[in-house]
Structure formats: structure tokens, C-alpha cells
ZAFIVO-41593 format. One record per residue (C-alpha): residue number from 1; residue in one letter; y, x, z. Coordinates in nm, 2 decimals. Layout:
REM residues N
n:res:v:u:w
NUM:A:Y:X:Z
...
***
This chain:
REM residues 456
n:res:v:u:w
1:M:3.02:-3.42:10.65
2:E:3.18:-3.70:10.44
3:K:3.16:-4.05:10.56
4:G:2.88:-4.24:10.38
5:F:2.69:-3.92:10.30
6:D:2.34:-4.03:10.40
7:N:2.01:-4.11:10.24
8:K:1.98:-4.47:10.37
9:L:2.32:-4.57:10.22
10:F:2.23:-4.41:9.89
11:Y:1.89:-4.58:9.85
12:K:2.03:-4.92:9.96
13:K:2.30:-4.90:9.70
14:M:2.05:-4.76:9.44
15:M:1.84:-5.08:9.49
16:L:2.15:-5.31:9.49
17:I:2.26:-5.17:9.15
18:G:1.94:-5.04:9.00
19:V:1.71:-5.34:9.04
20:P:1.94:-5.58:8.85
21:V:1.99:-5.32:8.58
22:V:1.62:-5.28:8.54
23:F:1.58:-5.65:8.50
24:Q:1.87:-5.66:8.25
25:N:1.71:-5.39:8.04
26:L:1.37:-5.55:8.06
27:I:1.53:-5.88:7.95
28:G:1.71:-5.71:7.66
29:I:1.40:-5.52:7.55
30:G:1.20:-5.84:7.61
31:L:1.39:-6.01:7.33
32:N:1.28:-5.73:7.10
33:L:0.92:-5.74:7.23
34:I:0.89:-6.11:7.18
35:D:1.01:-6.07:6.82
36:T:0.76:-5.78:6.78
37:L:0.47:-5.97:6.92
38:M:0.52:-6.29:6.73
39:I:0.62:-6.13:6.40
40:G:0.32:-5.90:6.44
41:M:0.11:-6.21:6.41
42:L:0.25:-6.26:6.06
43:G:0.14:-5.92:5.94
44:E:0.22:-5.55:5.92
45:Q:0.48:-5.59:5.65
46:E:0.68:-5.84:5.85
47:L:0.66:-5.63:6.16
48:A:0.77:-5.31:5.98
49:A:1.06:-5.51:5.82
50:V:1.20:-5.63:6.15
51:G:1.15:-5.29:6.30
52:A:1.36:-5.13:6.03
53:A:1.62:-5.41:6.03
54:N:1.66:-5.38:6.41
55:Q:1.77:-5.02:6.37
56:V:2.11:-5.15:6.28
57:Y:2.14:-5.35:6.60
58:F:1.99:-5.05:6.79
59:I:2.26:-4.82:6.66
60:F:2.53:-5.08:6.73
61:T:2.42:-5.15:7.09
62:V:2.38:-4.78:7.17
63:A:2.73:-4.70:7.03
64:L:2.86:-4.99:7.25
65:F:2.68:-4.85:7.55
66:G:2.85:-4.52:7.48
67:L:3.19:-4.69:7.47
68:Y:3.14:-4.91:7.77
69:S:2.96:-4.65:7.99
70:G:3.23:-4.39:7.90
71:A:3.50:-4.63:8.00
72:A:3.30:-4.73:8.31
73:V:3.36:-4.38:8.44
74:Y:3.71:-4.52:8.50
75:T:3.60:-4.86:8.61
76:A:3.37:-4.72:8.88
77:Q:3.64:-4.48:9.01
78:Y:3.90:-4.76:9.01
79:W:3.65:-4.99:9.20
80:G:3.59:-4.71:9.45
81:A:3.97:-4.70:9.50
82:K:4.00:-5.08:9.51
83:D:4.24:-5.09:9.21
84:L:4.17:-5.42:9.05
85:D:4.45:-5.38:8.80
86:G:4.28:-5.07:8.66
87:V:3.94:-5.24:8.64
88:R:4.09:-5.53:8.44
89:K:4.27:-5.30:8.20
90:V:3.95:-5.11:8.12
91:L:3.77:-5.45:8.06
92:G:4.05:-5.55:7.82
93:I:4.01:-5.23:7.62
94:D:3.63:-5.29:7.61
95:Y:3.69:-5.64:7.47
96:V:3.92:-5.52:7.20
97:V:3.73:-5.22:7.08
98:G:3.40:-5.40:7.11
99:V:3.50:-5.69:6.89
100:I:3.65:-5.47:6.62
101:F:3.34:-5.25:6.61
102:A:3.11:-5.55:6.61
103:L:3.29:-5.71:6.31
104:L:3.28:-5.39:6.12
105:V:2.91:-5.34:6.17
106:S:2.84:-5.71:6.09
107:V:3.01:-5.69:5.76
108:I:2.84:-5.36:5.66
109:A:2.50:-5.50:5.77
110:F:2.54:-5.83:5.58
111:F:2.65:-5.68:5.24
112:F:2.43:-5.36:5.25
113:A:2.12:-5.50:5.41
114:P:1.87:-5.41:5.12
115:G:2.00:-5.05:5.11
116:I:1.98:-5.02:5.49
117:V:1.62:-5.14:5.51
118:G:1.54:-4.93:5.21
119:L:1.62:-4.62:5.41
120:F:1.31:-4.69:5.63
121:S:1.06:-4.82:5.37
122:E:1.00:-4.82:5.00
123:D:0.78:-5.13:5.02
124:R:0.97:-5.41:4.83
125:Q:0.83:-5.68:5.05
126:V:0.93:-5.50:5.36
127:I:1.29:-5.46:5.22
128:E:1.30:-5.84:5.13
129:Y:1.19:-5.95:5.48
130:G:1.42:-5.70:5.65
131:T:1.72:-5.82:5.44
132:Q:1.64:-6.18:5.54
133:Y:1.64:-6.09:5.91
134:I:1.96:-5.88:5.90
135:R:2.17:-6.13:5.72
136:I:2.12:-6.38:6.00
137:A:2.10:-6.15:6.30
138:C:2.43:-5.97:6.21
139:F:2.63:-6.28:6.32
140:S:2.51:-6.22:6.68
141:Y:2.68:-5.88:6.70
142:V:3.02:-6.00:6.82
143:F:2.87:-6.22:7.09
144:S:2.65:-5.94:7.20
145:G:2.94:-5.70:7.21
146:L:3.15:-5.93:7.44
147:S:2.85:-6.01:7.66
148:S:2.78:-5.64:7.70
149:A:3.14:-5.57:7.80
150:I:3.10:-5.81:8.09
151:S:2.75:-5.69:8.19
152:Y:2.84:-5.31:8.18
153:N:3.15:-5.36:8.39
154:S:2.96:-5.58:8.63
155:R:2.74:-5.28:8.70
156:A:3.05:-5.07:8.78
157:I:3.17:-5.32:9.03
158:Q:2.82:-5.37:9.17
159:N:2.81:-5.75:9.10
160:L:2.50:-5.81:8.89
161:R:2.31:-6.11:9.04
162:V:2.44:-6.39:8.82
163:P:2.47:-6.19:8.50
164:T:2.11:-6.09:8.54
165:I:2.01:-6.46:8.59
166:I:2.20:-6.55:8.27
167:N:2.03:-6.27:8.08
168:A:1.69:-6.41:8.20
169:I:1.78:-6.76:8.08
170:A:1.88:-6.62:7.74
171:L:1.54:-6.45:7.72
172:C:1.37:-6.78:7.78
173:I:1.57:-6.95:7.51
174:N:1.50:-6.67:7.27
175:A:1.13:-6.69:7.34
176:V:1.10:-7.06:7.30
177:L:1.30:-7.07:6.98
178:N:1.11:-6.77:6.84
179:Y:0.79:-6.96:6.87
180:L:0.93:-7.28:6.72
181:L:1.12:-7.13:6.43
182:I:0.89:-6.84:6.33
183:F:0.58:-7.06:6.30
184:G:0.74:-7.40:6.23
185:I:0.62:-7.59:6.53
186:G:0.67:-7.97:6.53
187:V:0.99:-8.08:6.36
188:F:1.11:-7.72:6.33
189:P:1.10:-7.55:5.99
190:H:0.86:-7.26:5.93
191:M:1.11:-6.97:5.89
192:G:0.91:-6.65:5.95
193:V:1.13:-6.35:6.01
194:R:1.44:-6.56:5.95
195:G:1.34:-6.78:6.25
196:A:1.33:-6.47:6.47
197:A:1.68:-6.38:6.37
198:A:1.81:-6.74:6.42
199:A:1.65:-6.75:6.77
200:T:1.82:-6.42:6.86
201:L:2.16:-6.55:6.73
202:I:2.14:-6.87:6.94
203:A:2.04:-6.68:7.25
204:R:2.33:-6.44:7.22
205:I:2.58:-6.72:7.18
206:F:2.45:-6.89:7.49
207:E:2.45:-6.57:7.69
208:F:2.82:-6.50:7.61
209:C:2.93:-6.85:7.68
210:A:2.75:-6.86:8.01
211:L:2.89:-6.52:8.12
212:L:3.24:-6.64:8.03
213:I:3.20:-6.96:8.23
214:F:3.07:-6.77:8.53
215:V:3.36:-6.53:8.53
216:Y:3.63:-6.80:8.50
217:T:3.48:-7.06:8.74
218:R:3.46:-6.81:9.03
219:K:3.79:-6.81:9.23
220:S:3.78:-6.44:9.33
221:H:3.59:-6.28:9.04
222:P:3.75:-5.94:8.97
223:F:3.73:-6.01:8.59
224:K:3.91:-6.34:8.62
225:T:4.25:-6.29:8.47
226:G:4.46:-6.39:8.18
227:L:4.47:-6.24:7.83
228:K:4.81:-6.10:7.90
229:T:4.68:-5.89:8.19
230:L:4.37:-5.78:8.00
231:L:4.59:-5.65:7.72
232:S:4.86:-5.51:7.94
233:F:4.75:-5.15:7.87
234:N:4.99:-4.93:7.66
235:R:4.91:-4.68:7.39
236:E:4.91:-4.39:7.63
237:Y:4.67:-4.56:7.87
238:F:4.44:-4.66:7.58
239:F:4.41:-4.31:7.45
240:R:4.36:-4.18:7.81
241:I:4.05:-4.40:7.84
242:M:3.93:-4.32:7.49
243:K:3.95:-3.95:7.57
244:T:3.67:-4.00:7.81
245:A:3.49:-4.28:7.62
246:V:3.49:-4.15:7.27
247:P:3.28:-3.84:7.34
248:V:3.03:-4.07:7.50
249:V:3.03:-4.29:7.19
250:F:2.95:-3.97:6.98
251:T:2.69:-3.88:7.24
252:E:2.51:-4.21:7.22
253:G:2.58:-4.25:6.85
254:S:2.42:-3.92:6.77
255:W:2.12:-4.02:6.98
256:A:2.09:-4.36:6.81
257:L:2.13:-4.21:6.47
258:S:1.87:-3.94:6.55
259:V:1.62:-4.21:6.67
260:S:1.67:-4.41:6.35
261:L:1.64:-4.11:6.13
262:I:1.32:-4.00:6.32
263:F:1.20:-4.36:6.28
264:A:1.27:-4.33:5.90
265:A:1.07:-4.00:5.90
266:Y:0.78:-4.17:6.05
267:G:0.81:-4.44:5.78
268:K:0.73:-4.17:5.53
269:L:0.37:-4.17:5.67
270:G:0.33:-4.53:5.55
271:T:0.38:-4.89:5.65
272:S:0.11:-4.87:5.92
273:A:0.28:-4.57:6.09
274:L:0.62:-4.76:6.08
275:A:0.46:-5.06:6.24
276:V:0.29:-4.85:6.51
277:A:0.61:-4.66:6.58
278:Q:0.79:-4.99:6.62
279:V:0.54:-5.12:6.88
280:A:0.52:-4.78:7.06
281:N:0.90:-4.76:7.09
282:V:0.93:-5.11:7.23
283:V:0.66:-5.05:7.49
284:C:0.81:-4.71:7.59
285:E:1.16:-4.86:7.62
286:M:1.03:-5.13:7.85
287:L:0.88:-4.88:8.09
288:Q:1.19:-4.67:8.06
289:S:1.39:-4.96:8.19
290:F:1.32:-4.83:8.54
291:Y:1.49:-4.50:8.45
292:F:1.78:-4.70:8.30
293:G:1.83:-4.86:8.63
294:I:1.82:-4.53:8.81
295:G:2.06:-4.37:8.56
296:N:2.31:-4.66:8.57
297:A:2.30:-4.69:8.95
298:T:2.34:-4.31:8.99
299:A:2.64:-4.31:8.75
300:M:2.81:-4.60:8.94
301:L:2.75:-4.44:9.28
302:I:2.88:-4.10:9.17
303:G:3.18:-4.27:9.02
304:E:3.25:-4.47:9.33
305:A:3.22:-4.16:9.55
306:L:3.46:-3.97:9.32
307:G:3.70:-4.26:9.33
308:Q:3.70:-4.22:9.71
309:R:3.75:-3.83:9.67
310:K:3.40:-3.77:9.81
311:T:3.29:-3.48:9.59
312:E:3.00:-3.36:9.81
313:T:2.86:-3.71:9.83
314:A:2.87:-3.72:9.45
315:Y:2.68:-3.39:9.42
316:Q:2.41:-3.50:9.67
317:N:2.37:-3.83:9.49
318:A:2.29:-3.64:9.18
319:R:2.02:-3.43:9.35
320:R:1.86:-3.75:9.50
321:A:1.85:-3.91:9.16
322:I:1.66:-3.62:9.01
323:K:1.40:-3.62:9.29
324:I:1.34:-3.99:9.23
325:V:1.29:-3.94:8.86
326:V:1.04:-3.66:8.91
327:I:0.83:-3.88:9.14
328:L:0.85:-4.18:8.90
329:N:0.74:-3.97:8.60
330:I:0.40:-3.92:8.76
331:F:0.33:-4.29:8.81
332:M:0.47:-4.39:8.47
333:T:0.26:-4.14:8.28
334:V:-0.06:-4.26:8.43
335:F:0.04:-4.63:8.40
336:M:0.13:-4.59:8.03
337:I:-0.20:-4.42:7.95
338:L:-0.39:-4.71:8.12
339:L:-0.18:-4.96:7.93
340:S:-0.24:-4.82:7.58
341:G:-0.57:-5.00:7.52
342:P:-0.47:-5.35:7.64
343:V:-0.14:-5.33:7.45
344:A:-0.31:-5.23:7.13
345:G:-0.55:-5.52:7.17
346:I:-0.26:-5.77:7.15
347:Y:-0.19:-5.69:6.79
348:H:-0.41:-5.79:6.49
349:F:-0.41:-5.45:6.33
350:T:-0.68:-5.30:6.12
351:G:-0.92:-5.05:6.28
352:A:-0.73:-4.74:6.17
353:T:-0.39:-4.88:6.27
354:H:-0.53:-4.99:6.61
355:T:-0.66:-4.64:6.68
356:L:-0.33:-4.49:6.57
357:L:-0.14:-4.72:6.81
358:I:-0.35:-4.61:7.11
359:Q:-0.29:-4.25:7.02
360:A:0.09:-4.31:6.98
361:L:0.11:-4.48:7.32
362:I:-0.08:-4.20:7.49
363:T:0.16:-3.95:7.33
364:M:0.46:-4.15:7.45
365:A:0.31:-4.13:7.80
366:I:0.28:-3.75:7.78
367:T:0.64:-3.71:7.66
368:I:0.80:-3.94:7.91
369:T:0.86:-3.66:8.16
370:P:1.07:-3.43:7.94
371:K:1.24:-3.74:7.79
372:M:1.36:-3.88:8.12
373:L:1.44:-3.55:8.29
374:G:1.67:-3.50:7.99
375:Y:1.81:-3.85:8.01
376:I:1.92:-3.87:8.38
377:P:2.14:-3.56:8.38
378:I:2.34:-3.68:8.08
379:V:2.37:-4.06:8.15
380:G:2.35:-4.07:8.53
381:I:2.52:-3.75:8.64
382:L:2.73:-3.54:8.41
383:R:2.89:-3.83:8.24
384:A:2.98:-4.00:8.57
385:G:3.17:-3.69:8.67
386:G:3.38:-3.71:8.35
387:D:3.20:-3.42:8.19
388:T:3.17:-3.62:7.86
389:V:3.28:-3.35:7.61
390:F:3.00:-3.11:7.74
391:C:2.75:-3.39:7.71
392:M:2.86:-3.47:7.35
393:K:2.82:-3.11:7.24
394:L:2.48:-3.08:7.39
395:E:2.35:-3.41:7.25
396:L:2.48:-3.34:6.90
397:I:2.28:-3.01:6.90
398:C:1.96:-3.15:7.05
399:N:1.96:-3.47:6.85
400:I:2.09:-3.39:6.51
401:C:2.02:-3.02:6.49
402:V:1.68:-3.00:6.66
403:Q:1.50:-3.33:6.68
404:V:1.57:-3.48:6.34
405:P:1.49:-3.17:6.15
406:L:1.16:-3.13:6.35
407:A:1.06:-3.48:6.26
408:Y:1.11:-3.43:5.89
409:L:0.94:-3.09:5.90
410:A:0.64:-3.24:6.08
411:V:0.61:-3.52:5.83
412:L:0.71:-3.37:5.49
413:L:0.62:-3.01:5.53
414:F:0.34:-2.99:5.78
415:H:0.20:-3.34:5.70
416:T:0.11:-3.40:6.06
417:S:-0.01:-3.73:6.21
418:L:0.23:-3.96:6.38
419:P:0.13:-3.85:6.74
420:V:0.17:-3.48:6.65
421:A:0.52:-3.54:6.50
422:M:0.62:-3.72:6.82
423:L:0.52:-3.42:7.03
424:L:0.72:-3.18:6.81
425:V:1.03:-3.39:6.84
426:E:1.02:-3.34:7.22
427:V:1.13:-2.98:7.19
428:G:1.49:-3.12:7.19
429:D:1.44:-3.27:7.53
430:V:1.30:-2.94:7.67
431:I:1.62:-2.77:7.55
432:R:1.83:-3.05:7.70
433:I:1.67:-3.00:8.05
434:A:1.71:-2.62:8.03
435:V:2.08:-2.66:7.97
436:C:2.16:-2.95:8.20
437:M:2.00:-2.84:8.53
438:P:2.22:-2.52:8.56
439:R:2.52:-2.73:8.47
440:I:2.45:-2.97:8.76
441:K:2.41:-2.69:9.01
442:S:2.74:-2.53:8.90
443:R:2.93:-2.85:9.00
444:K:3.17:-2.79:8.70
445:W:3.10:-3.15:8.60
446:I:3.26:-3.30:8.91
447:N:3.61:-3.44:8.81
448:I:3.83:-3.71:8.96
449:I:3.99:-3.86:8.65
450:T:4.19:-4.16:8.79
451:D:4.52:-4.15:8.97
452:A:4.44:-4.44:9.20
453:E:4.51:-4.39:9.57
454:T:4.20:-4.36:9.80
455:P:4.16:-4.68:10.00
456:A:4.21:-4.66:10.37
***
């Protein structure tokens, strides 16, 4: 039996990595939730506008997650092998690609804002509000991209305490500034949706600066190195990393695109449905943070085991993670159903919209089991073993070829309600589960992709 192959060590490390990741995700989603709650007080049009505008940032962050988590397959294995030079080179690649991508998305978002928001709503006022939001928020993308590079790689090296604290402080700054700038409290101007965007921008700038100070004021931080070292990778090394990371970008990108297109399909049902979908998604994402923690922790532990050439440990870690998710699904489903009424009561919606929100939240609770049993194998297991091309093919099929068409068929052809459309979309997750589980059992996904020496 391989050294370290025991339940106690797995669950200890799962908590060590997973709990900070849960908090990081809760904090990130909390930024969105705060916007949603406060803007929801302005009205349904403002809420729908910010929901539509945030789809740009959503696609951007998910694509970055694909890049960083794909590259983190190397980071985790290098860390397992105690190869700091390899860890720093991967971080350098993340910085370069992240900044270039962020600048590209920012320019597109700024100049094409009305057309982007118009994809989700035909309401002129919604388009106007959404454009105002995007043209301020897009300046935060570069800072967010750099902060994410540090945060994602911190997960791979299992050093998350201070980054999580910094994320929490950024949330507090965002919350306070949201209140002051959206409603014009005291000497602060009344900016409405523009205030929410400005608050997010300031919080993102703070977050990046604080993370950078933390890294470079610690004497022995693994990321503390000069620009020359960060950029010491050559062309061959860059494309080697990208060979693993790019399929993950397409995987996450196709998922983000499908979510946005599905969101747009729900928008065809009217402004109320768009606002309800926005709230339901934020609530669901918040509860799913616990799964994000499990998925990220599983990926890092599998990567660490493979970096140490412990293939059996990697496989058993995958099995343990699936068991945890099955148990968690039961509790989350019940909790979300109980939460539906109180959450709906927070928003000042009309009677019909209020009822629709409760129905949508209950539907989300029912679908969380197939959704998360499809999520963990892709993000936490197969990808960590370097099986990124297989994941990409499966996700493209399930997301673009199954879920998006089903959403539009439900809305435009069958004219279903929002909750029924949400249920039909889940067929994609059922297919995902049916394909992934046999793949995990086959062990074909287990690959050692670095050439680092196993530490003594």
C-alpha cells in the first residue's frame, strides 16, 4: 500500500484546502449577491440589467478558471515533487496569458456593451442600465485576472489562509461602497447601477494590491521571485503547458457560453423571468461553493499524489470525493428547499414574480444532485489526471449540443414556464454522469505529466 494512502490524511488535507476554497468562492459570489440584493431594491429592470451585464464577467472568469486550473495540473504535480522552479514558471505563464485575455475582453466589453446586453433583453431601459454597468466594471478585469492567478496557484501549493482573508476584506469594501454609491449615502453621489460597478472596481484593485504585497513581503513565499524568473519559460515549455490548459479553457468556456445562452433563452420569457433567473443562479452558486471546495481540493490532492507517483492514492482520492458529494447532495437539496421562501421574501418583487422565484429555487434544489455529480468528475478528478481532452469533448457535447438547444426548445417551441425549462436543461448533466463514471473506473484518466523527480 502506498505511503499516505489512508482516509484520515485525505480528509485532513481536504479540509485544509477545501474550507478556504469554499470561503473564497462564497466571497466571490458574495460580491455578486450584494450587487443583486442592493440593485434589486432599485427595481426589476436594474436587476435584470446587471444580471445581463455580469454575463461578460462570468464568461471571462470561467475562461480564466479553465486556464488557471488547467495549468494548475502542472503546479500541483510540481508542488508534490517539490519543484519550485516549475511552480514559478507556471505562475508566470498564468500572469502573461491572464493579462492579455483580460485586456481583450475589457476592450470588447467597453465598445460593444449595448449589443452584448441586447443579447439578453430587448427592453431599452435594461440595455441602457447594463451598458452603464459594463463600461465601468470592465476596467476591473485585469486586476481580477492577476488576483485569480495568485489565488488559484495558492490552492495548488495548499497555502490559502492569507489570500482568503484578503478576499474577505475585499468583500467588505465592496459591500460598504455598494451601499454608499448605489443609494448616494452622505457625501457620496447617487450612482445607481454605476455605483455598483465602481464599488466592484475599487474592491478588485485593493484585492490585487494586497495579494501582491503579501507575496513579496514574505521571505519564503513560493511565488516570491523576480520577473526574469517568472518569464524564464521558453516557447516549447509554454506550449507544453497550454496543451493541457487550452482544452480546459474550451471546457470551461463552452460551459460559461452555454450558461449565458441559456440565461438569454430564459430572458425570452420576459424581464421578470430574467430577474428571477439571476437571483436563483446567485443563490445556487453560493450553495455550490461547498462543491467547489471539494472539487478544487480533490484536484489538488490527486495532482499532488501523481506528482509523487502515487497512482493508487490518486484513484482512491477520486472515489472518496464522489462519496462525499453524494452525501452532501441530500443535505443541500433539503436546505435549498427550506431556503426558497425566506430568500424570495428579501426581494421587493410583485406577487407573480415572487411566486416564480420560489418555484425556480425549488427547481434548483431538485437539480443540484445531477448538476454536482456531473461537476466533480470533470473538475475534481479527470482534469487533475491530465485527461483534459476527453473532458473538453464531453463538455462541448453536453453544453452546446444538448443543454443550449433544450433551453431554446423549451422556451420558444414548447413555451414552458421557467422552472420546467430548468428541468429540461438537466438532461445534459445526466448524460455527463453516465459517461464520466465508467471513465473514472477505467483509470485511463490517470497521467503523470511532469518530468520532475519524486522527492525523497
